[in-house]
N, C-alpha and C positions, 0 to 999 in steps of 0.2 A: 493446514496451512502451515508453513515453516518461521516461527521465531529468530529472527535477528537478533545480534550481538554483534558487538567490536572486532569482535574473533573470527565470526566467519560473514562479516555483510554483502565486504568486496567479493568473495567466491560466491555466494548464492546469487548476487544478482548483477555479474556480468556479463551471462549472455542471456537470449531470448526478451522476452515480455514479460514485466513485473511490477504487479503493485505491491508498494511495502507503505501496511498501513500504522500510524504513528494513532496509539490507541494509551489507555488505561485502565484496570478494573474498574474503578468510580464512577466513572463517565457516562455516561446514559446512553445519550446520540453513540457512540462507541462499540455499546451491547448490543445497538437497532443497527450496526452498520457490520457489527459480525457473521450473519446469517447473509446476507447479503452479498456479502464475500465470497462464501462460501458457494451461496449459486454461482456467482460468475463465472469460480475455480473450476468449477465443473460444468458449465456451460461454452464457457469459450478455452477451448484444448491448447490451443495458444500460450493463455494466462499460467502463470503464478504467484500467489499468493502470498506476499512475507509480512511477518507481524512486528511490530519494534513495541515494547511498555515501553511507556515514556517513564513511568517509576521506577524501572529497572534498569535504562538506557540509558540518561538524560548527553551522554553521550553526544550519541547519533542524537538525538531529539534537538542538541543544541548547534551539531553539525547544518542541521537542513533547515535552522532558522525555525523548528515545528512551536509555534506558540500557540494553538488553536488544536482542539482533537476535536473529533478525528479528521487527520491530515490525511489525504493519499498521497503518495507520489508514486507518479504512472512514470518506471524505466524499460527504455527499451539496448539493450545490446550495455547495459553498464551506463549509461547518459540522460539524465534527467528530460524525459518530453516533458512533463506537466505534470502541477499540483494542484489539490484538489483542497477545498478544505469543508468540513460537513459535513453530513449525512449526506447520502447521496441514493436513492433506490435501483434496479437493477437497470431500470433499462439508458440512464443518466448514466453508469458503471459503463455497461455497452457503446452506448457513443463516446465518451471517452475514450475506449480500446479500443475503437474501429482511429478514430483520429491520430494516436499514439504507434496505430498497426503504419499507417501510411508517411509517417514521419521519416 
């Protein structure tokens, strides 16, 4: 998984199917979400998972209006397609990715 900052965000999310995980180390649901995202990245070849630590990158969290974590932002070729807040299991992620791929 790629850690995103203000400096590399645009470049890392410009092309392809991306899910950006806005998270924090102190967030229990975020810690539960991480292994599911790792599994999804391995199981869905087109998917790239990126992470934004909201405590270290508050500007990005503010830009995306993140008010609860985990927040997952699904992007395709640099455009936001869908946002999902809270923990999502593998099947839910897979379904959302399927929708985003068709968008």
